C-alpha positions as CSV (number, residue, x, y, z in Angstrom):
1,M,-36.0,109.4,162.2
2,R,-38.4,106.4,160.8
3,Y,-37.6,102.9,162.2
4,E,-39.6,99.8,160.2
5,I,-40.0,96.6,162.7
6,K,-40.2,92.9,161.0
7,L,-42.6,91.3,163.3
8,T,-41.9,87.5,163.1
9,P,-44.3,84.8,164.5
10,C,-42.8,82.9,167.5
11,K,-44.0,79.6,168.6
12,S,-43.1,79.6,172.3
13,Y,-41.3,81.5,175.0
14,A,-38.8,78.9,175.0
15,R,-37.4,79.7,171.8
16,F,-36.3,83.3,172.4
17,N,-32.8,84.2,172.9
18,G,-31.8,87.0,175.2
19,C,-32.2,89.9,172.4
20,S,-35.8,88.7,171.6
21,I,-38.4,90.9,173.0
22,P,-42.0,88.5,173.1
23,F,-45.3,90.1,172.9
24,F,-48.7,89.0,172.5
25,I,-51.5,90.5,170.0
26,H,-54.5,89.5,170.7
27,K,-56.7,90.8,167.5
28,Y,-54.6,88.3,165.6
29,S,-54.4,85.5,168.8
30,K,-50.9,84.5,167.9
31,L,-47.4,85.0,169.9
32,F,-45.1,87.7,168.0
33,C,-41.4,88.3,168.6
34,I,-39.2,91.7,167.9
35,S,-35.5,91.2,168.0
36,P,-32.2,93.9,167.0
37,A,-31.3,91.8,164.0
38,S,-35.5,91.9,162.7
39,T,-34.8,96.1,162.5
40,T,-34.0,98.7,160.0
41,V,-34.0,101.7,159.6
42,A,-36.0,103.5,156.5
43,K,-33.5,105.8,154.7
44,S,-35.1,109.4,154.5
45,K,-34.4,111.9,152.2
46,S,-32.1,114.5,153.5
47,C,-30.8,116.5,150.6
48,R,-29.3,120.4,150.3
49,I,-27.6,122.9,148.1
50,E,-24.9,125.0,149.4
51,V,-23.0,128.2,147.5
52,G,-19.4,129.3,149.0
53,D,-18.7,133.2,149.4
54,A,-16.9,134.9,146.4
55,H,-13.0,134.6,147.0
56,I,-9.8,135.4,144.3
57,S,-8.6,131.9,142.9
58,T,-5.4,131.2,144.2
59,S,-4.8,128.4,142.1
60,I,-5.5,130.2,138.6
61,L,-3.5,133.5,139.8
62,K,-0.8,130.7,140.6
63,H,-0.9,128.5,137.3
64,Q,-2.5,131.2,134.4
65,G,-1.3,134.5,136.1
66,V,-5.0,135.7,136.0
67,R,-7.2,137.2,138.9
68,V,-10.4,135.7,138.9
69,V,-13.4,136.2,141.2
70,K,-14.5,132.5,141.7
71,V,-18.1,130.8,143.4
72,N,-18.1,127.2,144.0
73,A,-21.6,125.2,144.7
74,N,-22.6,121.9,145.4
75,S,-25.8,120.2,145.4
76,I,-25.6,117.2,148.0
77,C,-27.8,114.4,148.5
78,N,-28.0,111.0,150.9
79,L,-30.0,109.5,147.9
80,R,-28.9,109.0,144.3
81,Q,-29.6,112.0,142.5
82,Y,-29.9,112.3,138.3
83,Q,-29.9,114.8,135.8
84,V,-29.0,117.2,138.1
85,T,-29.4,121.3,136.3
86,L,-27.3,123.0,139.3
87,T,-27.4,126.6,138.4
88,L,-24.7,129.1,139.9
89,E,-25.2,132.9,139.1
90,I,-22.3,135.5,140.7
91,Y,-23.7,139.1,141.3
92,K,-21.4,142.0,141.8
93,I,-23.0,144.5,144.1
94,G,-23.4,148.3,142.4
95,Q,-24.5,151.5,143.8
96,F,-28.2,151.4,142.9
97,S,-28.7,147.7,141.7
98,D,-26.7,144.3,142.0
99,Y,-24.9,143.6,138.3
100,F,-25.5,140.0,136.9
101,M,-22.1,138.8,136.0
102,H,-21.7,135.2,135.1
103,R,-23.8,131.7,134.9
104,A,-22.4,128.6,134.9
105,E,-25.0,125.4,134.6
106,T,-24.3,121.8,134.9
107,D,-25.3,119.7,131.9
108,P,-28.4,117.1,133.2
109,S,-27.2,114.1,130.3
110,S,-23.7,114.0,131.8
111,P,-22.6,111.1,134.2
112,S,-21.1,113.8,135.9
113,S,-24.5,115.5,136.9
114,S,-25.7,112.7,138.7
115,G,-24.5,111.1,142.4
116,F,-24.8,112.1,146.0
117,I,-22.5,115.4,145.5
118,V,-23.0,117.2,142.1
119,S,-20.8,120.2,142.1
120,I,-19.5,123.7,139.9
121,Q,-16.2,124.5,140.6
122,D,-15.4,126.3,137.5
123,A,-18.1,129.6,137.8
124,K,-15.4,132.6,137.6
125,V,-15.7,136.2,136.5
126,A,-11.9,137.6,135.4
127,C,-10.8,140.8,137.1
128,I,-9.8,144.1,135.0
129,N,-8.4,146.1,137.8
130,S,-7.7,146.0,141.4
131,I,-10.9,148.6,142.2
132,P,-12.7,146.6,145.7
133,S,-15.7,145.4,144.6
134,S,-17.8,143.0,146.7
135,Y,-19.4,140.1,145.5
136,F,-21.8,137.3,146.0
137,G,-23.0,134.2,144.3
138,I,-26.9,132.3,144.0
139,V,-27.5,128.8,143.1
140,Y,-30.8,126.8,142.7
141,S,-31.4,123.4,141.5
142,K,-33.9,120.8,139.8
143,A,-33.0,117.1,140.9
144,L,-34.8,113.6,139.7
145,I,-34.2,111.7,143.3
146,Q,-36.4,108.4,143.5
147,G,-38.3,109.0,140.6
148,K,-39.4,112.4,141.4
149,W,-38.5,115.6,140.3
150,H,-37.4,118.1,143.0
151,Y,-36.7,121.6,143.2
152,A,-34.4,123.8,145.3
153,G,-35.2,127.4,145.2
154,R,-32.5,130.1,145.1
155,T,-29.9,130.1,147.8
156,R,-27.4,132.8,148.6
157,S,-23.7,133.3,149.5
158,V,-23.7,134.0,153.4
159,H,-21.2,136.7,152.9
160,I,-21.3,139.2,150.7
161,V,-17.2,139.3,150.0
162,K,-15.4,143.2,148.9
163,L,-12.1,141.5,147.2
164,N,-9.7,144.0,145.1
165,C,-10.8,142.7,141.9
166,G,-13.2,145.7,139.5
167,N,-14.6,145.1,136.0
């Protein structure tokens, strides 16, 4: 964490309150003081993308009667992000290679693609049968933060999950 300290000229030691710290800078031949009230914390950028594990959506199963594999993803930043393009891909583990199943992407021109948290919560693949299959998600993003473009590389789900959902 980086701190910025504001120096204010002081006339004499008699003017300091109990919280101020006096010091003399020889180069300027002036007396300066620092107090907690004049100290500010500079905000540093702390941004990340997250991708959840694949799961059977109980909500869609309950309300629509359809079994689907679902993966959620977020772009999270402590600074406001604009024009976020968050891309989520769902893959199924195959015998010889992984199979691409679905891609979901946020629209950078949409108001929901700006803010401190931008999410994809509607990426899903329908189950055709109940043959166990393993799934995972990969997410990557591009966002405008403080006037500069920032890119986050491909991030995979922590766990590859075997679900009773074949297609």
